[in-house]
DRENGUMI-373854 format. One record per residue (C-alpha): residue number from 1; x, y, z. Coordinates in steps of 0.25 Angstrom, whole numbers. Each point is the difference from the previous one (the first is absolute). Example, Ala and Ser with C-alpha at 12.3 -4.5 7.8 and 13.67 -1.06 7.14 Angstrom:
1,49,-18,31
2,6,14,-2
This chain:
1,-54,36,213
2,7,-13,-3
3,-5,-12,-6
4,1,-8,13
5,-9,10,7
6,-10,-1,-11
7,0,-15,1
8,-1,0,15
9,-12,9,-1
10,-7,-10,-10
11,3,-11,10
12,-7,7,11
13,-11,3,-9
14,-2,-14,-6
15,7,-10,9
16,-5,-14,-3
17,-11,4,-10
18,10,2,-12
19,10,-11,-4
20,11,-5,-9
21,-2,-14,-6
22,10,-8,-7
23,-6,-10,-10
24,6,-13,-6
25,-5,-8,-11
26,-1,-15,3
27,-4,-9,-11
28,-9,10,-6
29,-6,5,13
30,2,13,7
31,5,-2,14
32,2,11,10
33,14,-3,6
34,2,11,9
35,-7,12,6
36,3,12,8
37,-9,11,5
38,5,14,0
39,2,-1,15
40,7,-13,-1
41,9,5,-11
42,3,13,8
43,4,-9,12
44,10,-8,-8
45,6,12,-6
46,2,7,13
47,7,-13,5
48,9,0,-12
49,2,15,2
50,4,-2,14
51,10,-11,-4
52,6,9,-10
53,2,11,9
54,6,-9,10
55,10,-4,-11
56,3,15,-2
57,-4,0,-14
58,-7,14,0
59,3,7,-13
60,7,-12,-6
61,-3,-8,-12
62,-6,-14,1
63,-3,-9,-12
64,-13,-8,0
65,1,-13,-8
66,-14,-6,3
67,-9,-9,-8
68,-14,5,-3
69,-8,1,13
70,-3,7,12
71,13,-1,7
72,6,9,-10
73,-10,11,3
74,2,-2,15
75,15,2,-2
76,-2,12,-9
77,-8,7,10
78,9,-4,11
79,11,7,-7
80,-8,13,-2
81,-5,-1,15
82,15,0,4
83,5,11,-10
84,8,-11,-7
85,1,2,-15
86,-7,-13,-6
87,6,-5,-14
88,-10,-10,-6
89,6,-9,-11
90,-3,-13,-7
91,3,-13,8
92,12,-4,-9
93,0,-15,2
94,6,-6,-13
95,-2,10,-10
96,15,5,-4
97,-6,14,-4
98,-7,1,13
99,12,-4,8
100,8,10,-6
101,-10,11,2
102,-1,-3,15
103,15,0,1
104,1,13,-7
105,-11,6,9
106,7,-4,13
107,13,7,-5
108,-7,12,-5
109,-9,2,12
110,10,-3,10
111,-8,-11,6
112,4,-8,12
113,-13,-7,4
114,-9,-8,-9
115,-14,-4,5
116,-7,-13,-6
117,-8,-12,5
118,5,-13,6
119,-4,-8,-13
120,11,8,-8
121,10,3,11
122,10,-11,-2
123,0,2,-15
124,3,15,2
125,11,-3,10
126,6,-9,-10
127,-1,10,-11
128,7,11,9
129,11,-10,3
130,2,-3,-15
131,1,15,-4
132,9,3,12
133,-10,9,8
134,-2,-9,12
135,10,8,8
136,-7,13,-2
137,-15,-3,-2
138,-8,-7,10
139,-13,-7,-5
140,-12,-2,10
141,-13,-7,-1
142,-11,9,5
143,-10,-11,2
144,10,-8,9
145,4,12,9
146,-3,0,15
147,-6,14,-2
148,-2,11,11
149,-14,3,5
150,-8,10,-9
151,-1,9,12
152,15,1,1
153,0,8,-13
154,1,15,1
155,-2,9,-13
156,13,7,-4
157,1,14,-4
158,-5,1,-15
159,-7,9,-9
160,-4,2,-14
161,14,2,-5
162,6,-13,7
163,5,-10,-10
164,-10,-12,0
165,5,-10,-10
166,8,-2,-12
167,-6,-5,-13
168,10,-6,-9
169,-3,3,-15
170,-1,-13,-9
171,11,4,-9
172,-7,1,-14
173,9,10,-5
174,12,1,10
175,5,-7,13
176,-10,0,11
177,0,13,9
178,-6,1,14
179,-11,10,-1
180,-1,7,14
181,-15,1,4
182,-4,9,12
183,-12,-2,9
184,-6,13,-7
185,2,-7,-13
186,-7,-12,4
187,-11,7,7
188,-3,9,-12
189,1,-11,-10
190,-10,-9,8
191,-9,11,0
192,1,2,-15
193,-4,-15,-2
194,-11,1,10
195,-6,12,-7
196,1,-7,-14
197,-8,-12,5
198,-11,9,5
199,4,3,14
200,-7,-12,6
201,-4,-1,14
202,1,-15,0
203,6,-8,-11
204,5,-14,-4
205,12,-1,-8
206,7,-13,-6
207,13,-2,-7
208,12,-9,-2
209,11,10,-3
210,14,-1,5
211,2,7,13
212,14,5,-4
213,-5,9,-12
214,-6,13,2
215,-14,-4,-6
216,-1,-12,9
217,5,7,13
218,-7,14,-2
219,-11,-3,-8
220,-4,-14,5
221,6,-3,14
222,0,14,7
223,-13,6,-6
224,-10,-8,9
225,6,4,13
226,1,15,-5
227,-15,0,-4
228,-5,-10,10
229,-4,-11,-9
230,2,-15,-1
231,10,-7,-9
232,0,-15,-6
233,13,-3,-7
234,8,-11,-6
235,14,-3,-5
236,5,4,-14
237,3,-14,-2
238,-14,-5,3
239,-5,10,-10
240,9,-4,-11
241,-3,-15,2
242,-15,2,0
243,-4,14,-4
244,-15,-3,3
245,4,1,15
246,0,15,-1
247,-14,1,-6
248,-5,-10,10
249,5,8,11
250,-8,12,-6
251,-12,-8,-1
252,0,-6,13
253,4,12,9
254,-8,10,-8
255,12,8,-3
256,-2,15,-4
257,14,2,-5
258,13,-7,-5
259,13,5,-6
260,9,-7,-10
261,9,2,-13
262,-6,-2,-13
263,6,-14,-2
264,-8,-5,11
265,-13,3,-6
266,5,-5,-13
267,4,-13,7
268,-14,-2,6
269,-7,2,-14
270,9,-10,-6
271,1,-11,11
272,-13,0,8
273,-9,-11,-6
274,-15,0,-3
275,-3,-9,12
276,7,10,9
277,-7,12,-6
278,-13,-6,2
279,1,0,15
280,4,15,1
281,-7,12,4
282,9,12,-2
283,-11,11,1
284,5,5,13
285,13,5,-6
286,-1,15,-2
287,15,4,-2
288,10,-9,-7
289,13,8,0
290,9,-3,-12
291,14,6,0
292,15,-3,1
293,1,-3,-15
294,-7,5,-12
295,-15,-2,0
296,-4,-7,-13
297,-14,2,-6
298,0,-15,-4
299,1,-4,14
300,-12,8,4
301,-8,-6,-11
302,4,-14,3
303,-4,2,15
304,-14,6,-4
305,-2,-11,-10
306,5,-11,9
307,-6,4,13
308,-12,10,-3
309,-10,-11,2
310,6,-2,14
311,-2,14,3
312,13,7,-3
313,-3,14,-5
314,8,8,-9
315,-3,12,9
316,8,-7,11
317,13,1,-9
318,9,10,6
319,13,3,-7
320,10,8,8
321,15,5,-1
322,10,0,11
323,14,-4,4
324,8,-3,13
325,6,14,0
326,-13,6,2
327,-3,-11,11
328,-11,-6,-10
329,-11,7,-6
330,1,13,-8
331,-13,-1,-9
332,-12,-9,1
333,-13,-2,-7
334,-11,4,10
335,-10,-10,6
336,-11,-3,-10
337,6,8,-12
338,5,-12,-8
339,12,1,-10
340,2,11,-10
341,5,-7,-13
342,3,9,-12
343,7,-2,-13
344,12,9,-5
345,6,3,-13
346,13,-8,-1
347,8,10,-8
348,-4,11,9
349,5,-8,13
350,13,-2,-7
351,1,15,-1
352,-3,0,15
353,-14,6,-3
354,-13,-6,5
355,-11,1,-11
356,-12,-8,3
357,-7,-8,-12
358,-15,-2,-1
359,1,-15,-2
360,9,-6,11
361,4,-12,-9
362,6,10,-10
363,11,4,9
364,8,-5,13
365,-10,-2,11
366,5,5,14
367,-7,-2,13
368,0,12,9
369,6,-1,14
370,-10,8,7
371,2,14,6
372,8,6,12
373,-7,-1,13
374,8,10,7
375,14,-1,-6
376,4,10,-11
377,4,-6,-13
378,7,8,-11
379,5,-4,-14
380,14,6,-3
381,10,0,-11
382,11,-8,6
383,11,7,-8
384,-4,14,2
385,-9,0,13
386,-11,7,-7
387,-14,-4,5
388,-8,-5,-12
389,-15,3,-2
390,-11,-11,0
391,1,-10,-12
392,15,1,-1
393,9,-12,4
394,11,3,10
395,6,-5,13
396,-9,-2,12
397,4,9,12
398,-7,-2,13
399,-1,8,13
400,-8,-3,13
401,1,-6,14
402,1,-14,-5
403,14,3,-7
404,11,-7,8
405,12,6,6
406,9,-6,-10
407,9,-12,-2
408,8,-6,11
409,15,5,0
410,-1,5,-15
411,1,15,0
412,2,1,-14
413,-11,-9,-4
414,-9,7,10
415,3,14,-6
416,-2,-5,-14
417,-14,-7,3
418,-6,8,12
419,5,15,-3
420,-5,3,-13
421,-3,14,-4
422,-7,6,-12
423,7,10,-9
424,-9,10,7
425,6,-4,14
426,-12,-7,5
427,3,-12,9
428,5,-9,6
429,-7,-11,-8
430,2,-15,-1
431,5,-3,-14
432,-7,-14,-3
433,8,-4,-12
434,-14,-3,-6
435,-5,6,-13
436,-15,4,-1
437,-10,11,-2
438,-13,6,6
439,-12,2,-8
440,-14,4,6
441,6,-2,14
442,4,-15,-3
443,14,-5,1
444,5,-9,-11
445,14,-6,2
446,7,-4,-13
447,13,-6,4
448,13,2,7
449,10,10,-6
450,12,-10,0
451,-9,-10,-7
452,-4,9,-12
453,5,-5,-13
454,4,11,-10
455,0,-4,-14
456,2,10,-12
457,-5,11,10
458,-12,-8,4
459,-3,-3,15
460,-5,-14,1
461,-6,-5,14
462,5,-14,3
463,-13,-4,7
464,-8,4,-12
465,8,-10,-9
466,-1,-11,11
467,-15,1,1
468,-2,0,-15
469,10,-12,-2
470,-8,-8,11
471,-13,2,-8
472,6,-7,-12
473,-1,-14,5
474,-6,-7,13
475,13,-8,2
476,8,13,3
477,3,5,14
478,8,11,6
479,9,8,-9
480,11,10,1
481,2,11,-11
482,13,8,0
483,10,7,-9
484,13,-6,-4
485,11,9,-6
486,6,-6,-12
487,4,12,-9
488,-13,6,4
489,-12,-3,9
490,-7,-13,-3
491,-13,-6,6
492,1,-13,7
493,-11,-8,6
494,3,-12,9
495,-13,-8,1
496,-3,-12,9
497,-7,-11,-7
498,-8,-12,6
499,5,-11,-9
500,-10,-11,5
501,-12,0,-9
502,6,10,-10
503,-7,-2,-13
504,10,7,-9
505,15,-1,-2
506,8,10,8
507,6,7,-12
508,-14,2,-6
509,-5,6,14
510,12,9,1
511,-2,6,-14
512,-15,2,3
513,4,8,12
514,9,8,-9
515,-11,2,-10
516,-10,5,11
517,10,10,5
518,3,5,-14
519,-15,2,-2
520,-3,7,13
521,13,8,2
522,6,1,-14
523,12,-8,4
524,5,-7,-13
525,13,-5,6
526,1,-5,14
527,5,-12,8
528,-9,-10,7
529,6,-11,9
530,-9,-11,6
531,4,-6,13
532,-5,-10,10
533,-8,4,12
534,8,7,10
535,10,6,-11
536,-5,14,2
537,6,7,12
538,-9,4,11
539,1,6,13
540,-5,-6,13
541,-13,8,-2
542,-1,-5,-14
543,4,12,-7
544,7,-2,-14
545,15,2,1
546,3,5,-14
547,14,4,2
548,3,-13,6
549,-6,-8,-11
550,8,8,-10
551,13,-4,7
552,-5,-14,0
553,-2,0,-15
554,13,7,-3
555,8,-10,9
556,-7,-12,-6
557,-7,-4,13
558,-14,0,-4
559,-8,-14,-2
560,-2,3,-15
561,-11,-8,-7
562,1,8,-13
563,6,13,-4
564,-3,9,-12
565,12,10,1
566,3,11,-9
567,14,0,-6
568,5,11,9
569,-6,-6,13
570,6,-13,-4
571,13,5,-2
572,0,8,14
573,-5,-13,7
574,12,-8,-6
575,10,11,3
576,-5,1,15
577,-1,-15,2
578,15,-3,-4
């Protein structure tokens, strides 16, 4: 079966009873800007699909550059309906990095057609002219087309192995790569999510995630039409500008589930006012998936402390682990289970061993990312390929129907990532590049192999350093910890600082961070660089770009407020900056 066949069966089943609603924030009030029932969405997708078929776009790649809203969803489904390979991407507008990314995707995916909306058509046409692509790439506004009648659409031949779309990775560790997702991959992963949230017969979801990221596309936008539920969603910009909007949507529409990365919950806990909390009722929320980045215990406690009186339950908190190469979800916390938080001995973790401690405050606290639903997760020594027992840290290898076909036109990278075999010959596995361990059936993720800093034989996980530093002072924001080679490996932490309202000199704050990390991790000699907000490199999905931040430090491009550098690191920075 294809995903299109599944969707059309859901349309037949639910018709005008289930719908998607796009919500705007206007002067602090929720306004339902646009709404499409399943039947209306299907009709529009069939019209767009018929138009694409008439353009002979079958099996071709099409780049989707839409703002948040229902037009993107109709265009995306229209591509699937016509066996066109959809490539969702951020609307570039004026961000130089987004413009460069979109140009790179066009060239990498051999795109000849870009779909957008009429509000952004002129801007994109001008951009394509500026980069010299206007002669080979056509840009069309789907909301301004004279589309065929939905009845003109006929379903092309497609099946489980047909390529559905390409999800370009966000590029936290390398250049973006197009992950090839088949209809079977998409169907399987939507089923995984549906089972994680309790297999509801009827459900209401809310969200605001970007539609061009795997969590926003698979976890937020496509899950309702797979499961037969309603979705109310807003734009990411609306959420960032007024995070209470998200919680107000949960409260008003009695949502049972939502999905977001850790920073979003943290943003709510810090930014929603007492007056806004007073009007909320979050008691309907039974499943709050937290994934895409490390899940922090401090965020959970802040959410319960801030919104517990409004009905937010710790049992709703559902940490998960996934990646684009596995469509989305690999492990998840089951509905009603609540998070598993345990403390582990720091010295043992540095030896790649997970040894629990009786008092979580005495070690490093880690949040479990749930359990595999039907996927198979193995912990493997990345050097030898030997499978490791529970309680040992190694690379996470994954097998299951959600694992994608590979990377678009990258045979070597596909072989390296998707064709892993253990020393015993078992496989193939998806090699995630992530480190972690299994204990009592729960998966704990400790970091990425490429990010681990090895100092005097010790394996230091950057996110542990970053989290400990953030707790040192309320004026500290995002951080990036990494190693710099200067006659040996030296630990460097680049930390964003909110200068407004700072109650201590920056020099004193930097030394305070050094002291906290020395106490917690036994690092008597390390460098701390305080930078202005935005100084730490991040992907479009908000993941920390440690290697990029390292490069900015070494070439002197960071917006430094104050730096406490060891002599060796200072010498390396001077030599690189010349």
